[in-house]
C-alpha positions, 0 to 999 in steps of 0.5 A, spaced: 866 520 584 871 516 580 875 510 583 882 508 581 882 503 575 886 498 579 881 499 585 875 497 580 878 491 577 880 489 584 873 490 586 871 485 581 876 480 584 875 481 591 868 477 591 872 470 589 878 471 594 873 472 599 869 466 598 875 462 597 877 465 604 870 464 607 870 456 605 877 455 608 877 452 615 876 457 621 882 458 625 882 454 631 882 458 638 888 458 642 888 457 649 891 462 654 898 461 655 901 457 661 907 457 664 911 450 663 918 448 665 923 447 660 924 440 657 930 437 654 928 434 648 920 434 646 921 431 639 917 425 637 918 420 632 913 418 627 911 410 627 914 407 621 907 407 617 906 414 618 913 416 616 912 412 610 905 416 608 909 422 609 914 420 604 909 418 599 904 424 600 905 428 594 901 434 597 895 438 596 891 436 590 888 441 586 881 438 584 875 441 582 869 443 586 863 438 585 856 436 588 850 441 589 853 445 594 859 446 590 855 448 584 851 453 588 857 456 591 860 457 584 853 460 581 854 465 587 861 467 585 859 468 578 853 472 580 857 476 585 862 478 579 856 480 575 854 485 580 861 487 582 862 488 574 856 492 573 857 497 580 864 498 577 862 500 570 856 505 573 861 508 579 867 509 575 867 512 568 875 511 568 874 504 568 875 502 560 871 496 557 877 493 555 879 492 563 872 490 565 872 485 559 879 482 561 877 482 569 871 478 566 875 473 562 880 472 568 874 470 573 871 466 567 877 462 567 878 461 574 871 459 575 872 454 570 878 452 573 874 450 580 869 446 576 864 450 573 862 451 566 863 457 562 855 457 560 853 457 567 858 463 569 855 467 563 848 466 565 849 468 572 854 473 571 849 477 566 843 476 570 846 479 576 849 484 572 842 486 569 839 486 576 844 491 579 844 495 573 837 496 574 837 497 581 842 502 580 839 506 575 832 506 578 835 508 585 835 516 587 841 519 586 843 519 594 842 511 594 847 511 587 852 515 591 851 510 597 852 504 593 858 507 589 861 509 596 860 502 599 864 499 592 870 504 593 870 502 601 870 495 599 875 496 593 880 500 598 880 494 603 886 489 602 883 482 601 885 477 607 891 472 605 888 465 603 888 460 609 893 455 609 
């Protein structure tokens, strides 16, 4: 069974996208619609202090993640990337080493951009890569097929858009 090369590369990136989406605030439930009467003018005026803050706000700040929880999350991201890398390599012989290396390097850049260090990425990545490879090679052929089918199903799904 061969997956499209782009699907395998997308599969490597999917965990990072899902983790970012999972860490975003959950959408708020909308109350049931109620009938209202038309209002001529519903605009409100901000206070002078609020107006000054809105004008001075530079927008969202792209800051690295910090703290123990962030460190744990970053380690998990690197581990997921390593596992997905191994699965793509084992399940799709059409994916070249160059494609996998390029995807890994891009993930490492994103990882360090989020505040992680390259050594942590490499350690967690290789640990998960090795475990996944061992599990796959020790699995029965039916289990290997199931693993590859699950990978293909994940790769064919479009990742959700990032939450705003």
